[in-house]
C-alpha positions as CSV (number, residue, x, y, z in Angstrom):
1,X,0.6,39.4,-27.4
2,X,0.1,43.2,-27.9
3,X,-0.5,44.7,-31.3
4,X,-0.3,48.5,-31.7
5,X,-1.3,50.0,-35.0
6,X,-0.9,53.6,-36.1
7,X,-1.2,55.6,-39.4
8,X,1.9,56.7,-41.2
9,X,3.0,58.9,-44.1
10,X,6.0,58.5,-46.3
11,X,7.4,59.9,-49.5
12,X,8.4,56.4,-50.8
13,X,6.1,54.5,-53.2
14,X,5.6,51.1,-51.6
15,X,3.6,49.6,-54.5
16,X,6.4,47.7,-56.2
17,X,7.5,46.3,-52.9
18,X,4.0,45.0,-52.0
19,X,3.6,43.6,-55.5
20,X,6.7,41.5,-55.0
21,X,5.5,40.4,-51.6
22,X,2.1,39.5,-52.9
23,X,3.6,37.4,-55.7
24,X,6.0,35.6,-53.4
25,X,3.3,35.0,-50.8
26,X,1.2,33.1,-53.4
27,X,4.2,31.2,-54.8
28,X,5.2,30.1,-51.3
29,X,1.7,28.9,-50.3
30,X,1.4,26.9,-53.5
31,X,4.7,25.2,-52.9
32,X,3.7,24.4,-49.3
33,X,0.6,22.6,-50.8
34,X,2.9,20.7,-53.1
35,X,4.8,19.4,-50.1
36,X,8.0,21.3,-50.3
37,X,10.0,22.1,-47.2
38,X,10.9,25.6,-46.1
39,X,14.5,25.2,-47.3
40,X,13.3,24.0,-50.8
41,X,10.8,27.0,-51.0
42,X,13.6,29.5,-50.2
43,X,15.6,28.1,-53.1
44,X,12.6,28.1,-55.3
45,X,11.8,31.8,-54.6
46,X,15.4,32.7,-55.2
47,X,15.3,31.0,-58.6
48,X,12.0,32.6,-59.6
49,X,12.9,36.1,-58.4
50,X,16.7,36.5,-58.6
51,X,16.4,40.3,-58.5
52,X,13.7,40.5,-55.8
53,X,13.3,43.7,-53.8
54,X,12.7,41.4,-50.8
55,X,15.8,40.4,-48.8
56,X,16.4,36.8,-47.8
57,X,15.1,37.5,-44.3
58,X,11.9,39.1,-45.7
59,X,11.3,36.0,-47.9
60,X,11.8,33.8,-44.9
61,X,9.2,35.9,-43.0
62,X,6.8,35.4,-45.9
63,X,7.4,31.6,-45.9
64,X,6.9,31.3,-42.2
65,X,3.6,33.3,-42.3
66,X,2.4,31.0,-45.1
67,X,3.3,27.9,-43.2
68,X,1.3,29.2,-40.2
69,X,-1.6,30.0,-42.6
70,X,-1.5,26.5,-44.0
71,X,-1.6,24.9,-40.5
72,X,-4.6,27.0,-39.5
73,X,-6.5,26.1,-42.7
74,X,-5.7,22.4,-42.3
75,X,-6.9,22.6,-38.7
76,X,-10.2,24.2,-39.8
77,X,-10.7,21.6,-42.5
78,X,-10.1,18.8,-40.0
79,X,-12.6,20.4,-37.6
80,X,-15.2,20.7,-40.3
81,X,-14.7,17.1,-41.3
82,X,-15.3,16.0,-37.7
83,X,-18.4,18.1,-37.4
84,X,-19.8,16.7,-40.7
85,X,-19.3,13.1,-39.4
86,X,-20.9,14.0,-36.1
87,X,-23.8,15.7,-37.8
88,X,-24.3,12.8,-40.1
89,X,-24.4,10.3,-37.2
90,X,-26.9,12.5,-35.3
91,X,-29.1,12.8,-38.4
92,X,-29.1,9.0,-39.1
93,X,-29.8,8.2,-35.4
94,X,-32.8,10.6,-35.5
95,X,-34.2,8.7,-38.5
96,X,-33.7,5.4,-36.7
97,X,-35.5,6.7,-33.7
98,X,-38.4,7.8,-35.8
99,X,-37.9,11.5,-35.0
100,X,-36.0,12.8,-38.1
101,X,-34.4,16.2,-37.8
102,X,-33.6,18.5,-40.6
103,X,-30.4,17.3,-42.4
104,X,-27.6,19.8,-41.4
105,X,-25.8,21.7,-44.2
106,X,-22.4,20.1,-45.0
107,X,-19.4,22.2,-44.0
108,X,-16.6,22.8,-46.5
109,X,-13.8,20.4,-45.9
110,X,-11.5,21.8,-48.5
111,X,-11.1,25.5,-47.7
112,X,-8.6,27.4,-49.7
113,X,-7.2,30.9,-49.0
114,X,-8.2,33.8,-51.2
115,X,-5.5,36.5,-51.2
116,X,-7.4,39.8,-51.3
117,X,-10.5,38.6,-49.5
118,X,-13.4,36.4,-50.6
119,X,-15.8,39.4,-50.9
120,X,-13.5,41.2,-53.4
121,X,-13.1,38.0,-55.4
122,X,-16.9,37.5,-55.6
123,X,-17.3,41.0,-56.8
124,X,-14.6,40.4,-59.5
125,X,-16.3,37.1,-60.6
126,X,-19.6,39.0,-60.9
127,X,-17.8,41.6,-63.0
128,X,-18.6,44.3,-60.5
129,X,-14.9,44.9,-60.2
130,X,-12.1,44.9,-62.8
131,X,-9.2,42.5,-62.7
132,X,-6.8,45.4,-62.2
133,X,-8.9,46.5,-59.1
134,X,-8.7,43.0,-57.8
135,X,-4.9,42.9,-58.1
136,X,-4.7,46.3,-56.4
137,X,-6.9,44.9,-53.5
138,X,-4.3,42.1,-52.9
139,X,-1.7,44.6,-52.1
140,X,-3.6,45.8,-49.1
141,X,-2.1,42.9,-47.1
142,X,1.2,44.8,-47.2
143,X,4.3,43.1,-45.9
144,X,5.0,41.3,-42.5
145,X,8.5,41.0,-41.2
146,X,9.2,38.9,-38.1
147,X,11.4,40.1,-35.3
148,X,14.9,38.9,-34.3
149,X,16.2,39.4,-30.8
150,X,19.9,39.6,-31.8
151,X,19.2,42.4,-34.3
152,X,17.7,44.9,-31.9
153,X,14.3,43.4,-32.0
154,X,13.8,43.5,-35.7
155,X,16.4,43.3,-38.5
156,X,14.5,45.7,-40.9
157,X,13.0,48.2,-38.5
158,X,14.3,50.8,-36.1
159,X,12.0,52.6,-33.7
160,X,12.3,56.4,-33.2
161,X,9.0,56.9,-31.3
162,X,10.4,59.9,-29.4
163,X,11.0,61.6,-32.7
164,X,7.6,60.4,-34.2
165,X,8.9,58.1,-36.9
166,X,9.9,54.5,-37.6
167,X,12.8,53.7,-39.9
168,X,12.2,50.9,-42.4
169,X,15.6,49.5,-43.6
170,X,14.8,48.1,-47.0
171,X,18.4,47.2,-47.6
172,X,21.8,48.6,-46.7
173,X,21.5,51.6,-49.0
174,X,17.7,52.4,-48.9
175,X,16.1,53.5,-45.6
176,X,12.5,54.6,-45.7
177,X,11.2,57.0,-43.1
178,X,7.7,56.3,-41.9
179,X,6.3,59.3,-40.1
180,X,3.8,58.6,-37.4
181,X,0.6,60.3,-38.2
182,X,-1.4,59.6,-35.0
183,X,-0.6,57.6,-31.9
184,X,-2.3,57.7,-28.5
185,X,-0.4,58.5,-25.3
186,X,-1.0,55.0,-23.8
187,X,0.4,53.2,-26.8
188,X,3.2,55.7,-27.3
189,X,4.3,54.9,-23.8
190,X,4.4,51.2,-24.5
191,X,6.4,51.7,-27.7
192,X,8.9,53.9,-25.9
193,X,9.5,51.0,-23.5
194,X,10.0,48.7,-26.5
195,X,12.4,51.2,-28.0
196,X,14.4,51.5,-24.8
197,X,14.6,47.7,-24.5
198,X,16.1,47.5,-28.0
199,X,18.6,50.3,-27.4
200,X,21.4,47.7,-27.1
201,X,24.8,47.1,-28.8
202,X,24.9,44.9,-32.0
203,X,24.8,41.3,-31.1
204,X,23.2,41.8,-27.6
205,X,19.8,40.5,-26.9
206,X,16.9,42.8,-27.7
207,X,13.1,42.5,-27.3
208,X,11.6,40.8,-30.3
209,X,8.8,42.6,-32.2
210,X,7.0,41.8,-35.5
211,X,6.0,44.6,-37.9
212,X,3.3,44.6,-40.6
213,X,3.4,47.6,-42.9
214,X,0.6,48.6,-45.4
215,X,0.1,51.7,-47.5
216,X,-1.3,53.7,-44.6
217,X,-0.6,51.8,-41.4
218,X,2.1,50.2,-39.3
219,X,1.2,47.4,-36.9
220,X,3.8,46.4,-34.3
221,X,3.3,43.2,-32.4
222,X,5.2,42.0,-29.3
223,X,4.8,40.0,-26.1
224,X,3.5,41.8,-23.1
225,X,6.2,43.1,-20.8
226,X,6.6,40.9,-17.8
227,X,6.0,42.6,-14.5
228,X,8.7,42.4,-11.8
229,X,7.8,39.8,-9.1
230,X,5.7,41.2,-6.3
231,X,5.6,40.2,-2.6
232,X,2.1,38.8,-2.0
233,X,0.6,38.3,1.4
234,X,-0.5,34.7,2.0
235,X,-3.1,35.9,4.5
236,X,-4.8,38.1,1.9
237,X,-7.4,36.5,-0.2
238,X,-10.3,37.6,-2.5
239,X,-13.5,36.1,-3.8
240,X,-15.6,36.7,-7.0
241,X,-19.3,36.0,-7.4
242,X,-20.4,35.9,-11.1
243,X,-23.9,36.8,-12.2
244,X,-25.4,37.6,-15.7
245,X,-25.7,41.3,-14.9
246,X,-23.3,42.0,-12.1
247,X,-20.1,40.7,-10.5
248,X,-19.4,40.9,-6.8
249,X,-15.8,41.2,-5.6
250,X,-14.3,41.4,-2.1
251,X,-10.9,41.2,-0.4
252,X,-10.2,39.9,3.1
253,X,-7.4,39.5,5.6
254,X,-8.0,37.0,8.4
255,X,-11.8,37.4,8.1
256,X,-11.6,41.2,8.1
257,X,-13.2,42.8,5.0
258,X,-10.7,45.2,3.4
259,X,-12.4,46.0,0.1
260,X,-15.9,45.3,-1.3
261,X,-17.3,46.3,-4.7
262,X,-19.8,45.3,-7.3
263,X,-19.4,45.8,-11.1
264,X,-22.9,46.3,-12.5
265,X,-23.5,46.1,-16.3
266,X,-27.3,45.8,-16.2
267,X,-27.5,49.1,-18.1
268,X,-25.8,47.9,-21.3
269,X,-27.5,44.5,-21.2
270,X,-31.0,46.1,-20.8
271,X,-30.1,48.4,-23.8
272,X,-29.2,45.4,-26.0
273,X,-32.4,43.5,-24.9
274,X,-34.8,46.4,-25.2
275,X,-33.4,47.6,-28.6
276,X,-34.7,44.4,-30.3
277,X,-32.2,44.9,-33.2
278,X,-31.1,42.3,-35.7
279,X,-27.8,40.5,-35.0
280,X,-26.2,42.1,-38.1
281,X,-27.4,45.6,-37.3
282,X,-24.6,48.2,-36.9
283,X,-25.9,49.5,-33.6
284,X,-26.3,46.0,-32.2
285,X,-22.7,45.1,-33.2
286,X,-21.5,48.2,-31.5
287,X,-23.3,47.4,-28.3
288,X,-22.0,43.8,-28.4
289,X,-18.4,45.0,-28.9
290,X,-18.9,47.4,-26.1
291,X,-20.1,44.6,-23.8
292,X,-17.0,42.5,-24.8
293,X,-14.8,45.5,-24.0
294,X,-16.3,46.0,-20.6
295,X,-16.0,42.3,-19.9
296,X,-12.3,42.5,-20.5
297,X,-11.9,45.7,-18.5
298,X,-13.3,44.1,-15.2
299,X,-10.6,41.4,-14.8
300,X,-8.0,44.1,-15.4
301,X,-9.4,46.2,-12.6
302,X,-9.8,43.2,-10.3
303,X,-6.2,42.1,-10.7
304,X,-5.0,45.7,-10.2
305,X,-7.0,45.8,-6.8
306,X,-5.5,42.4,-5.8
307,X,-2.0,43.7,-6.4
308,X,-2.7,46.9,-4.5
309,X,-3.8,44.8,-1.5
310,X,-1.1,42.1,-2.0
311,X,-3.6,39.3,-2.5
312,X,-2.1,35.9,-3.0
313,X,-5.3,33.8,-3.5
314,X,-8.3,34.7,-5.7
315,X,-11.3,32.4,-5.5
316,X,-14.0,32.2,-8.2
317,X,-17.1,30.0,-8.8
318,X,-16.6,26.7,-10.6
319,X,-19.5,27.3,-13.0
320,X,-20.9,24.1,-14.5
321,X,-24.2,24.3,-16.3
322,X,-26.4,21.3,-17.1
323,X,-28.5,21.3,-20.2
324,X,-32.1,21.2,-19.3
325,X,-35.3,21.2,-21.3
326,X,-37.3,23.6,-19.1
327,X,-36.7,27.1,-20.5
328,X,-37.7,30.3,-18.6
329,X,-38.4,32.4,-21.7
330,X,-36.4,34.0,-24.5
331,X,-35.5,37.0,-22.5
332,X,-34.1,35.0,-19.6
333,X,-32.2,32.6,-22.0
334,X,-30.7,35.5,-23.9
335,X,-29.4,37.1,-20.8
336,X,-27.9,34.0,-19.3
337,X,-26.7,32.1,-22.4
338,X,-25.9,34.8,-25.0
339,X,-25.1,38.0,-23.2
340,X,-23.3,36.5,-20.2
341,X,-19.7,36.5,-21.3
342,X,-18.5,34.3,-18.4
343,X,-16.0,32.3,-20.5
344,X,-14.4,35.4,-21.9
345,X,-14.2,36.9,-18.4
346,X,-12.7,33.8,-16.8
347,X,-10.1,33.2,-19.5
348,X,-9.0,36.8,-19.4
349,X,-8.9,36.7,-15.6
350,X,-6.8,33.5,-15.6
351,X,-4.3,35.0,-18.1
352,X,-3.9,38.1,-16.0
353,X,-3.5,36.2,-12.7
354,X,-0.8,33.9,-14.2
355,X,1.2,37.0,-15.3
356,X,1.4,38.3,-11.7
357,X,1.6,35.0,-9.8
358,X,-1.8,35.3,-8.2
359,X,-3.3,31.8,-7.6
360,X,-6.7,31.6,-9.2
361,X,-8.7,28.7,-7.6
362,X,-12.2,27.5,-8.6
363,X,-14.4,26.2,-5.8
364,X,-17.8,24.6,-5.3
365,X,-20.3,27.4,-4.5
366,X,-23.2,25.5,-3.0
367,X,-25.3,27.8,-0.9
368,X,-22.7,30.6,-1.0
369,X,-25.4,33.2,-1.9
370,X,-27.7,32.1,0.9
371,X,-24.9,32.0,3.6
372,X,-23.4,35.2,2.5
373,X,-26.6,37.2,2.7
374,X,-27.3,35.8,6.2
375,X,-23.9,36.7,7.5
376,X,-23.0,40.1,5.9
377,X,-24.8,43.4,5.2
378,X,-23.4,44.3,1.8
379,X,-25.3,43.9,-1.4
380,X,-26.3,40.3,-2.6
381,X,-23.4,39.7,-5.0
382,X,-20.7,41.0,-2.6
383,X,-22.1,38.9,0.3
384,X,-21.8,35.8,-1.9
385,X,-18.2,36.8,-2.9
386,X,-17.2,37.0,0.8
387,X,-18.5,33.5,1.5
388,X,-16.6,32.3,-1.6
389,X,-13.4,33.9,-0.4
390,X,-13.9,32.4,3.1
391,X,-14.6,28.9,1.8
392,X,-11.7,29.0,-0.6
393,X,-9.2,30.2,2.0
394,X,-10.3,27.9,4.9
395,X,-11.3,24.8,2.9
396,X,-8.9,24.9,-0.1
397,X,-5.8,26.7,1.2
398,X,-5.8,25.8,4.9
399,X,-7.3,22.4,4.3
400,X,-9.7,22.6,7.2
401,X,-12.2,19.8,6.2
402,X,-15.0,20.9,8.6
403,X,-15.0,24.4,7.2
404,X,-16.7,23.9,3.9
405,X,-19.6,25.7,5.6
406,X,-18.9,28.3,8.3
407,X,-19.9,27.4,11.9
408,X,-23.6,27.9,12.4
409,X,-23.9,30.1,15.5
410,X,-26.0,33.0,16.5
411,X,-22.9,35.3,16.6
412,X,-22.3,34.6,12.9
413,X,-25.8,35.5,11.8
414,X,-27.4,38.9,11.3
415,X,-30.0,39.8,14.0
416,X,-33.2,39.0,12.0
417,X,-32.1,35.4,11.2
418,X,-31.0,34.4,14.8
419,X,-34.6,33.3,15.8
420,X,-34.5,30.5,13.3
421,X,-31.7,28.6,15.2
422,X,-34.1,27.5,17.9
423,X,-36.3,25.5,15.5
424,X,-34.4,22.2,15.4
425,X,-31.9,23.4,12.8
426,X,-28.5,21.7,12.9
427,X,-27.0,22.7,9.6
428,X,-26.9,25.4,6.9
429,X,-28.9,23.1,4.6
430,X,-31.7,22.8,7.2
431,X,-31.7,26.6,7.7
432,X,-31.9,27.1,3.9
433,X,-34.9,24.9,3.6
434,X,-36.6,26.5,6.6
435,X,-36.2,30.1,5.3
436,X,-37.2,29.2,1.7
437,X,-40.3,27.4,3.0
438,X,-41.2,30.5,5.0
439,X,-41.0,32.4,1.7
440,X,-38.9,35.2,3.3
441,X,-36.5,37.2,1.2
442,X,-33.0,36.8,2.3
443,X,-31.0,38.6,-0.4
444,X,-29.8,42.1,0.6
445,X,-31.1,44.7,-1.9
446,X,-28.9,47.6,-3.0
447,X,-31.2,50.2,-1.4
448,X,-30.3,48.8,2.1
449,X,-26.6,49.4,1.7
450,X,-24.1,52.3,1.9
451,X,-22.0,52.7,-1.2
452,X,-20.4,55.2,-3.6
453,X,-21.0,54.8,-7.4
454,X,-18.4,55.3,-10.1
455,X,-18.0,54.7,-13.8
456,X,-15.7,51.9,-14.7
457,X,-12.9,53.5,-16.7
458,X,-14.3,56.5,-18.6
459,X,-17.4,58.7,-18.9
460,X,-18.6,56.6,-21.8
461,X,-18.5,53.4,-19.8
462,X,-21.9,51.7,-19.3
463,X,-20.7,49.7,-16.3
464,X,-21.2,51.1,-12.8
465,X,-18.6,50.3,-10.1
466,X,-20.2,50.4,-6.6
467,X,-17.8,50.6,-3.7
468,X,-19.3,49.7,-0.3
469,X,-18.3,51.2,3.0
């Protein structure tokens, strides 16, 4: 789902419309709590507001949004209830074992929505804000109108992005012109596509979009446009090596390396760690948001490169962490447990691969770093990604059972490691033990490689993209 928001200006006073929407929103939610069906709520709103400014379809959108809100609140209450039960059991067990822990705070199991935000309501209760100001705050939610495919995407809105305005059709007689105040080139291009898809005859299928309008903004939400199917080469495959401060990525075709790069975000992680700011500090929040943004940008770039090289299979580590009691210090734990956004990265990567029919496969990565560094001359993370790609393609795709590890031969190793093969070594596991016992460094450092450095997507990016030759 994509949501594009932009500021607007209009000569029409939207206050009375939003007042009506706010009133009907609260009435609908209360009736949902009373157990009324959507059909009964429609009849109730019609009886309560016979001369409502909202059309029947707008009222229906209000009801559906409140039904969704009720479901999400009920789910949150159920989750809090389960957590309270689990915490209580854990607390009682600790007392039985003679090692009592601090009794956890009970979570609210009866959450209710506050229209106009909890913060504003607290200020009103403390008499720091008047009742009239509180009622005015509630209008900031504006009005949300769901889309309809058979009505050119949305029954009450008409896009004129090329002319820099959106037409809000309040009813048959009243049409409100919302002039676009500011809209970036990228998002304007997307909205122009949406406008073109809805340039159909009445009754023909359009592209559904939902619109939320407030006093100063318009938010348009719609499903991402599906890309046309691409012809992907079954002999092209790629691997990803995940680390707390860098990501290695490589593309191969029949064991030939076509592309190798590392995404290094050590700079922004060091900045967060060295700043020693509180979690609620504005600068720390900015840096954390920046790290999240960069984490989402990398999967986008990876999938784009895969499509460019017609990659069919993408292999990634099957990361499974066991909880251990031995900590390696606060700094290490913060980098690996708090600042490493691996789940966000993997979820976003999986979503993007599904959209373009790239098969994302997780594999066991035992000794991939060690094997990769002994066989290839790129940087550490890229070497590991090459072994991940090889193992995934030969062991998972081709189903060659003996190829979980590559053949251990002198031809496959770099020159400095060939001498170890004459020391009664029959497997990669034996070689790993031998080299580690000798306390030799096997990881290839960046200074020993040839590469070109680039910024990720803009000059402000704190992520370096290293492309190896």
